[in-house]
Steps between C-alpha positions, in 0.01 A plus 500: 500500500644837403590765755258736336216254557595458863505878543127510438467319839781659694652845521767590247856559611555854628161533673572613857305418814375860513340454155303195608168499687520300825271201553429428869378144573296502817260300709229666708727561802779621273258744334418657839870538579570652161213749528628622837794663325298657216348842458133556586419532128637151431322358802171653386553368144550141617200531735284649222591210267408253772834329442581225751807330337290192411719232333574590136315839515693812411458871540672791325600785729505834312771761541427874527598548131252236381754228442510170689680542833503124578300182474353291781451126449330259738733213586398171343512197739746332263832677443720449199339485157152579635593803703442766236201324341388683178648838609717549184186501282297744708752767586547800269806486273824606667781383724440350845708371790416270793554668835628184669548173312807301418343176374578411138168316468306820564672677216461200277129497579479859376659405170284195450187708570618766248544248212324570176514292181504761225639328193176548309357816652629831621643494852402742768656838433640526851478311824580501872864407558664387822850577625694181589776512761845470338577182691191323366488639148691231310318213676154646449565593139634154414204320657249733342666470163486124515135497612395742230690301237279200586190722480602655170583169331183327618280796415633524141268328248641203310507699178799678654618228739534183297799263524709729279421808714570313823836399351574867435424590862738233627771606260461864600550415868798280412670781308441755773637283780785329322342155460513261205182426304403210277177410320432153356216542247257278309638172369831575670323386816490151361871512408580601862261241650211715628217302332225591748552872459494451120179288515305759695606801293533359149143598400583873524598698187870511398540848652372361829691178497574332837833571654709447810643821637819470706682772693825428687694718739755487777825339613550137403632426854180605670201265570266454206154651544252420224171689462233359272189688381198374306482715191170406336431833336143408416307191585199404285493166669612347172265249338337462846403859444399728788161673496504870403497628858779260588729672253445859613797500740722260309747774412613448857602139447859615466482640858748236621753620242443861610571402862810302416639783286432763766659280768804451274528876471493539879767232545733656243441856621577396857808306380410195701793253498338247270535366145155589375322324217150607382296261285172604337319261267310756295207372291153580384252218550329551164268299279587385150534184299834452665372529858576220741191289569323335791623139506840578347807369676768766536865421568688718746859591557522278804387196293164479676211456254183695571149417379309822440177470695427866439675756275402775746754354749780640288690698762627190676614359166730790414629517855583127489770549245637815668511334843671188360768714336545700826557184705760369255735776619495399869380841621507615859133606473222504234192725534213507253212741473190408303139606454433128500160405639159639568486245780750714694248780506227263613716378786649830618328783314659764274732664752690201643720300259569138594863432583635148434850381568709186559709710741318568823751755634489725195122466472473619859732787431282626212189454704641701794628779275166514326322560833764754606482696173125476442573296187339175610526150366365179658696174531330205327592130507651287228264223607650198318193263510327739256765419238305183418228711342744610228541144365468430127438167332700588193771735629708552813265771631193704414505877505167504695348282763233232474290369784596771750266777604671830580864552605581649158777726627663212687482259205639764263797546740544120521507487119781761498687309775531205260747718306697614801790291635437393859828648621430842333352761738189625323223753565180531295267799531156481339425872470189676382698819398177706492272722699137455407393840637654829617609514864737744676850430371374223272339634179304251287721317256846339511652452839833378649425234759768336712776691320626696799469202735711279273760770446534553879560126539762505229676794672510291818621185319762688296604800709716767342830526682579863575861606454 
């Protein structure tokens, strides 16, 4: 995200504290204490407005010259991201400063609430901007940039975010941060032994041919961290076609890729001591005479044959090849993000992504950081008895279950686990990557979920040694 874009959320360099309007965050008792030191005219104004510092409610205090002297905001019971609520969108344009806050999450919450997707319409001419303390500025800006990258990529319609466009985004990040980029396209996937990625994406037009995007960065002596993101840029469901309303949000089916790319950017920007590899199988699950069919048997990189019980279970197919390749390199850790199942929403709702892992310690770390940072995920079991429901009579495994009611998120994770070596530490996040409606700090549309929690756990696992 460009510095110019970030400056629509935060004050530009050179703005002094005297130029910014103070925001006082108060509870009812704090309001009484604050009023004690104010002039009678201010006290009368607050009384006349019947302002009581109720949580999330704000009041503008006028100055004698008609400008804003300061802003009062009722303290929200939850601190961090929720503290400022929707304040950035209701304050007049200008520069503001918090009177007493030194929590990066509060400033990040301001930026997330200020977000506007304006690629196809004119952005607001001006906005309220917040001054970030110097000691927090780089951290807040990096996290906001990553979160907004996820939102921007997911919000962009497939006409401008097909496999070829997604490749361009990854390449651009690689060039900016000194990483290497490679794209294996179309029939080259067969030559390099990625048959499942090819099978899912081969029905798309030549310009939208399937591809595996690969970014590499870091010192060869450092532990290998591999991030994998599901990059289904549009999902019709294939020949098992979705109904019309089921396709309305399918531009977001590359939300896993958006998360993996944004997390890679955070890792590289923070210079974590890892050898990073990002893998994105980028496809469009289209329909044509060459589309893969229900009942087909697809070969995979790992040698496991898969009977296609449903062409709409395509995400796990492309991830299978990517995960198999990742494990061939004996990585220290593999993390995949995927908008994989509707069952995850049935189980946990839209705000709480399921978190699967074969490594209890790292799963617990992510869960704890999610709670701490108000970026929640919920641990789910890799319940092995359910694997039996993925049996096929003509292949090694089916890509959907038979004879089992429910547990779709678990069985999808168990399918992926078939392509992960037992000794390889692995995390799978079944994200929704979307807000269905506008809420303070969470506008409707694409959303980063679990991104900050996972990054915090990576910072703890791979600490930067200060000189």
